[in-house]
Each structure stands twice: as C-alpha cells, then as structure tokens.
C-alpha positions as CSV (number, residue, x, y, z in Angstrom):
1,M,98.0,109.3,107.2
2,E,101.2,107.5,107.4
3,L,101.2,103.7,106.7
4,K,101.9,102.6,110.3
5,Q,99.3,105.0,111.7
6,T,96.8,103.6,109.2
7,V,97.5,100.1,110.1
8,F,97.4,100.8,113.9
9,A,94.2,102.8,113.6
10,L,92.5,100.1,111.6
11,S,93.7,97.3,113.8
12,E,92.6,98.9,117.0
13,A,89.1,99.6,115.8
14,C,86.5,97.2,117.0
15,G,84.7,95.0,114.6
16,A,84.1,91.4,115.5
17,S,82.4,89.3,112.7
18,G,78.7,90.5,112.6
19,D,79.4,93.7,114.5
20,E,81.9,95.5,112.2
21,C,80.3,99.0,112.4
22,S,83.1,100.9,114.2
23,A,85.8,99.3,112.0
24,A,83.7,99.8,108.8
25,D,82.9,103.4,109.6
26,L,86.6,104.2,110.1
27,A,87.6,102.3,106.8
28,L,84.7,104.2,104.9
29,E,86.1,107.5,106.1
30,M,89.6,106.5,104.9
31,L,88.2,105.2,101.6
32,K,86.3,108.4,100.7
33,K,89.6,110.1,100.1
34,Y,90.0,108.0,96.9
35,C,86.3,107.1,96.3
36,P,84.1,110.1,97.4
37,D,80.9,108.1,96.7
38,A,81.9,105.2,98.8
39,E,79.2,103.7,101.0
40,I,78.2,100.8,103.2
41,V,75.9,98.3,101.6
42,N,74.7,95.4,103.5
43,G,77.6,96.0,105.9
44,N,80.3,95.9,103.3
45,V,82.3,99.1,102.6
46,I,82.2,99.6,98.8
47,G,83.9,102.4,96.7
48,R,84.4,102.8,93.0
49,F,87.7,104.3,92.2
50,G,88.1,106.8,89.4
51,V,85.9,107.1,86.2
52,H,84.6,103.8,85.0
53,S,84.5,102.9,81.3
54,E,82.5,100.2,79.5
55,S,85.6,99.5,77.5
56,K,87.5,98.3,80.5
57,P,87.2,95.1,82.5
58,D,85.9,95.4,86.1
59,L,88.4,94.6,88.8
60,V,87.6,94.2,92.5
61,L,90.1,94.6,95.3
62,D,88.7,92.8,98.4
63,A,89.9,92.7,102.0
64,H,87.8,91.7,104.9
65,I,87.1,94.2,107.7
66,D,85.9,91.8,110.4
67,Q,88.0,90.2,113.0
68,I,87.7,87.1,115.2
69,G,85.9,87.7,118.4
70,M,83.4,86.4,120.9
71,I,79.7,86.8,121.7
72,V,77.9,87.0,125.0
73,T,75.7,83.8,125.6
74,N,74.8,84.0,129.2
75,I,75.3,86.0,132.5
76,T,75.6,83.8,135.6
77,S,74.0,84.5,138.9
78,E,77.5,85.6,140.2
79,G,77.8,88.1,137.4
80,F,80.3,86.2,135.2
81,I,79.8,86.5,131.5
82,K,79.7,83.3,129.4
83,F,80.5,83.5,125.7
84,G,81.0,81.6,122.5
85,N,83.5,82.2,119.7
86,L,83.1,84.2,116.5
87,G,85.6,82.7,114.1
88,G,88.7,80.4,114.8
89,I,90.0,81.5,118.1
90,D,92.6,79.2,119.6
91,R,91.1,78.0,123.0
92,R,94.7,77.6,124.4
93,L,95.0,81.4,124.5
94,L,91.8,82.1,126.6
95,P,92.8,82.1,130.2
96,A,94.0,85.5,131.6
97,Q,93.2,87.4,128.4
98,Q,92.0,90.9,128.7
99,V,88.8,91.7,126.8
100,V,86.2,94.4,126.0
101,I,82.5,93.7,126.0
102,H,80.8,96.0,123.6
103,G,77.5,96.6,125.4
104,K,75.6,99.8,126.0
105,K,79.1,101.1,126.8
106,E,82.5,99.3,126.6
107,I,83.0,97.1,129.6
108,K,86.5,95.8,130.5
109,G,87.0,92.3,131.7
110,V,89.4,89.4,132.0
111,I,88.9,85.8,131.2
112,C,89.1,83.8,134.4
113,S,92.1,81.6,134.9
114,V,92.3,78.9,137.5
115,P,95.5,79.1,139.5
116,P,97.8,76.0,139.1
117,H,97.7,75.6,142.8
118,L,94.0,74.9,142.6
119,T,94.2,72.4,139.8
120,K,94.9,68.7,140.0
121,G,97.6,68.8,137.3
122,D,95.0,68.6,134.6
123,S,96.4,70.5,131.6
124,K,93.4,70.0,129.3
125,V,92.6,72.9,127.1
126,Q,89.6,74.9,128.4
127,A,86.4,74.6,126.3
128,F,84.5,77.7,125.5
129,E,81.5,76.6,127.6
130,D,83.8,76.4,130.6
131,A,85.3,79.8,130.2
132,A,83.9,83.0,131.8
133,I,84.6,86.7,131.9
134,D,85.0,88.5,135.2
135,T,84.2,92.3,135.1
136,G,84.1,92.7,138.9
137,M,80.4,93.6,138.6
138,T,77.3,91.8,140.0
139,K,74.7,90.2,137.8
140,E,72.4,93.2,138.3
141,E,75.2,95.6,137.4
142,V,76.3,93.7,134.3
143,E,72.7,93.3,133.0
144,K,72.4,97.1,133.0
145,E,75.1,97.4,130.4
146,V,75.4,94.1,128.7
147,S,72.9,92.2,126.7
148,L,72.9,88.6,125.4
149,G,74.5,88.7,121.9
150,D,76.9,91.6,122.5
151,S,80.2,91.1,120.9
152,I,83.5,90.8,122.7
153,T,87.0,91.5,121.4
154,F,90.5,91.1,122.9
155,D,91.7,94.3,124.6
156,V,94.8,94.9,122.5
157,K,96.9,97.9,121.5
158,C,99.4,97.7,118.6
159,R,103.1,98.1,119.3
160,S,106.2,98.6,117.3
161,L,108.8,95.9,117.3
162,I,112.3,95.9,115.7
163,G,112.7,97.6,112.3
164,E,109.3,97.7,110.5
165,R,107.7,94.9,112.3
166,V,104.6,95.5,114.3
167,S,102.3,93.5,116.6
168,G,98.6,93.8,117.4
169,G,95.2,92.2,117.1
170,A,93.0,92.2,113.9
171,M,96.0,92.6,111.7
172,D,94.0,89.8,109.9
173,D,92.9,91.5,107.8
174,R,93.1,95.2,108.6
175,C,96.6,95.2,107.1
176,G,94.9,94.1,103.8
177,V,92.6,97.0,104.1
178,A,95.5,99.3,104.6
179,A,97.3,97.8,101.5
180,I,94.3,98.4,99.3
181,L,94.2,102.1,100.7
182,Q,97.8,102.4,99.8
183,T,97.2,100.9,96.4
184,L,94.6,103.6,95.6
185,E,97.1,106.2,96.9
186,L,99.6,105.0,94.4
187,L,97.0,104.9,91.6
188,D,95.4,108.3,92.4
189,G,95.5,110.5,89.3
190,R,96.8,107.7,87.0
191,E,95.2,105.8,84.1
192,T,94.3,102.2,84.9
193,K,93.8,99.2,82.8
194,Y,90.6,98.3,84.8
195,N,87.6,99.8,86.4
196,V,88.6,99.4,90.0
197,T,86.2,98.9,92.9
198,A,87.4,98.4,96.5
199,I,85.3,96.4,98.9
200,F,86.0,95.9,102.6
201,S,83.8,92.9,103.3
202,V,82.2,91.7,106.6
203,Q,81.9,88.3,108.2
204,E,84.8,86.6,106.4
205,E,85.6,84.8,109.6
206,L,82.0,83.2,109.6
207,G,82.3,81.8,106.1
208,E,83.1,84.7,103.7
209,R,79.4,85.9,103.8
210,G,80.1,89.5,103.1
211,A,82.1,88.6,100.0
212,K,79.4,86.3,98.8
213,I,76.9,89.0,98.5
214,G,79.5,91.6,97.4
215,A,80.6,89.3,94.6
216,Y,76.9,88.9,93.5
217,E,76.3,92.6,93.7
218,L,79.5,93.8,91.9
219,D,79.8,90.9,89.4
220,P,83.4,91.7,88.5
221,D,85.5,90.2,85.7
222,I,88.5,90.0,88.0
223,A,88.7,89.8,91.7
224,I,91.9,89.9,93.9
225,A,91.5,89.0,97.5
226,V,94.0,90.7,99.7
227,D,94.3,88.8,102.9
228,V,97.0,87.4,105.2
229,S,98.8,84.1,105.2
230,F,101.2,82.2,107.4
231,A,104.6,83.6,108.0
232,Y,107.3,81.2,109.2
233,A,107.9,81.0,113.0
234,E,110.0,78.5,114.9
235,G,108.6,75.0,114.7
236,E,106.4,75.5,111.8
237,D,106.4,73.8,108.4
238,R,108.4,76.0,106.0
239,K,106.6,74.6,103.0
240,K,103.4,76.1,104.3
241,C,104.8,79.5,105.2
242,G,106.2,82.6,103.7
243,D,108.7,85.0,105.3
244,L,108.2,88.3,106.9
245,G,109.8,91.3,104.9
246,K,110.1,89.3,101.7
247,G,107.0,90.6,100.0
248,A,103.4,89.6,99.2
249,M,102.5,85.9,98.6
250,I,101.0,85.5,95.2
251,G,98.4,82.6,95.2
252,I,98.6,79.7,92.8
253,S,95.8,77.1,93.1
254,P,93.5,75.0,91.0
255,C,90.6,77.3,92.0
256,L,92.4,80.5,91.2
257,S,93.0,82.0,87.7
258,R,96.5,81.1,86.5
259,E,96.3,84.0,84.1
260,I,95.9,86.4,86.9
261,S,98.6,84.7,89.0
262,N,101.0,84.8,86.1
263,G,100.0,88.5,85.5
264,L,100.8,89.5,89.1
265,I,104.1,87.5,89.0
266,A,105.1,89.3,85.7
267,A,104.2,92.7,87.2
268,A,106.3,92.0,90.3
269,K,109.3,90.8,88.2
270,S,109.1,93.8,85.7
271,A,109.2,96.4,88.6
272,D,111.6,94.4,90.8
273,I,109.0,94.2,93.6
274,P,109.9,91.5,96.1
275,F,107.2,88.7,96.2
276,Q,106.7,85.1,97.3
277,Y,104.8,82.1,96.0
278,E,101.9,80.6,97.9
279,V,100.9,77.3,96.3
280,M,97.6,75.7,97.5
281,N,96.1,72.4,96.3
282,D,92.6,73.2,97.3
283,L,90.3,76.1,98.0
284,T,92.1,79.2,99.5
285,S,89.8,79.8,102.5
286,T,89.7,83.4,101.5
287,N,87.1,85.6,99.9
288,A,88.6,84.7,96.5
289,D,86.6,81.4,96.8
290,Q,83.3,83.3,96.7
291,Y,84.1,85.6,93.7
292,S,85.3,82.6,91.6
293,V,81.9,80.9,91.6
294,S,79.5,83.9,91.9
295,R,77.1,84.3,89.0
296,S,79.1,83.3,85.9
297,G,82.4,83.4,87.9
298,A,85.3,85.8,87.9
299,K,89.1,85.4,87.3
300,V,90.4,85.5,90.8
301,C,93.7,85.5,92.6
302,T,94.9,86.0,96.2
303,V,97.7,88.4,97.3
304,S,98.5,87.7,100.9
305,I,100.5,89.5,103.6
306,P,102.7,87.2,105.7
307,L,101.6,87.2,109.3
308,R,102.7,85.3,112.4
309,N,100.6,84.2,115.3
310,M,97.3,84.2,113.2
311,H,94.0,84.7,115.2
312,T,95.7,85.8,118.4
313,P,96.1,89.1,120.1
314,V,99.8,89.3,119.2
315,E,99.7,89.0,115.3
316,V,102.9,90.2,113.7
317,I,103.5,91.6,110.4
318,D,106.2,93.6,108.5
319,L,105.0,97.0,107.2
320,A,107.4,96.5,104.2
321,D,105.1,93.6,103.2
322,V,102.1,95.9,103.2
323,R,104.0,98.4,100.9
324,Y,105.2,95.7,98.6
325,T,101.6,94.5,98.3
326,A,100.3,97.9,97.4
327,E,103.2,98.4,94.8
328,L,102.4,95.0,93.2
329,L,98.7,95.8,92.9
330,A,99.3,99.2,91.6
331,K,101.8,97.9,89.0
332,F,99.3,95.2,87.8
333,I,96.3,97.6,87.7
334,G,98.1,100.6,86.3
335,G,100.7,99.0,84.0
C-alpha cells in the first residue's frame, strides 16, 4: 500500500481511547506483512520483526493507535446525547462538529450550536456538560442503538492539500504507526543491529496506559516513541515548534537517553536525512516516559512527526516527514 493510502486508511479507522478495536485490527493486518506472528495483547498490537538473537540488544518502536474522542454519558428525555471527553479535546471546537456514535451500529450526529441570534453576546467557551449531540432521533430510538459508555469520534475524511501535505483526524498518532510500518518495509530482508519489536499501543491519550503495560511486558533495552509534535503555524511560539517538511524532530530531554538522541542525530547526518531538534526541559508527555522507568528502565528517545492543529479534526502533516522518519529509524537500526 502506498504511503498516502496507508496514512489515510489508518487515520480514518475508528479508535477512540479505550475503544481502539477497529484501528488496532487494521494496524494488525498491516503489521503482519512484516511480523507474521503479530498479535493483540491487552489491546496493544505487538509484532516481533525478523529473527531475534540473544547477542543483540532489544529495541522497541512504539506508536500509539488510539485517538482523542468522546464517551456517551446520558441520553436526555428529548433524545439528545450528552458526552464527556476522552483525551485533550479543545472545547472551542465543539459546536457544529459532525460526529459518529459507535453504538450497535454507527449513528451520525452533530453537536448542537446555539445560533448567535439567540445568544446574549456571551462568547464563553462551552463546557462539555453543556454540550449535546443531535441525531434527529427520539430518546426511544436512540436507546435502541446507543448505550451509555459508547465511544464517539469526529466524522472526518482525510484530504490532500498542496504538495505532500494532508489533513485529517487522528493523524496523532496514526502517522506514527505508518512511519513504523514504512521503517519495517525499509528493513525487510536486511540485517539489523537490534532485535526489533513494533508496538502500537492503546490509551496514550488517557495517560500512556498501553505503553505502561507494553513496557513491562517487553522490557526492552532501547525504546523509541514515534509520535507527533507541534508544527509551526501563524501566531505560535517558534521556539516550541518544528516545521512541516523539514524532517523528524529528534528529542533531547533530561528524561531521555542522550546516547540514543546522539545516535539518531549521527544516523541522520551520515545519510543526509533532514531532521530537526526538539529540546524539552521536562517529561516528554509521550510513551517514552513509560519505557524509561519500567522495570529497570530502558534507554529511550522520541522521534516526532511535525503536525499542525493537534487534537482537532483538521490535523495537518507533510508525508515527506513520515518518510524521513522511516528513513532515519531504518538507518539507526540497520546501520
């Protein structure tokens, strides 16, 4: 499957935190091309690449498979669906969004928006408890298809922008999953310096829960979290952002291994692969934080794909950065 098709297919698969089955099943199918024995363990998609040897260090490539979403909390007497957030959704975006409720069958809906004519000039951002989804159904009709606790995702289709830029939902972190798959494609049939295991972990948006149990189970020597980070857009702080199309962002942080950071930088320079620095002065807020302190710890680093409009239905990436990420990881792992 061509890279854009892979990214689009993964991004359009449903998989809110805690309900990742559809996205995980698709990722498992894709991973089995490179890891025939791949399986889902406690929700995480795990595959061991190639023949593992006791003489090689164990390296894990991790990308989270879940996406931000919502959860049904109540159905009102008028048939409106009340909901809470799964992960860091920006409440400013809620009114007038199209959504899908994943009940017994998929139900389309829209988040209600009070017309400006009926407001009193109050521009206060809507709280989750004040928001509601309209499906056009009565309470009785809704309750036949929807249960409390069902997940909800934004109803988004990916689209191509100029050049290799694309927009969609759940690019965080399905583009990271695609980058790992592309890395395995580049490594297929080659000798590697490490025993490589890929894991597409669940519930990252709820506190890196899938990575926590994955790190304990796999107990690697080295772990690289392939995630997204902020790409510069108008009005943002340039010091906190990378740039679209200029390569993966290699993490440098007191909680990351400087040895692995330097190794990735050296690999990029030796192969003339574009890259950027991402300097952090605290935890990374990625799955790397779990691997670094699990059991006796692992040497960890982050490799992040620049992304605009994070945690919205219109996240933007450049496919070139996904390829650069894969080339960097393949160079580091394969030498």
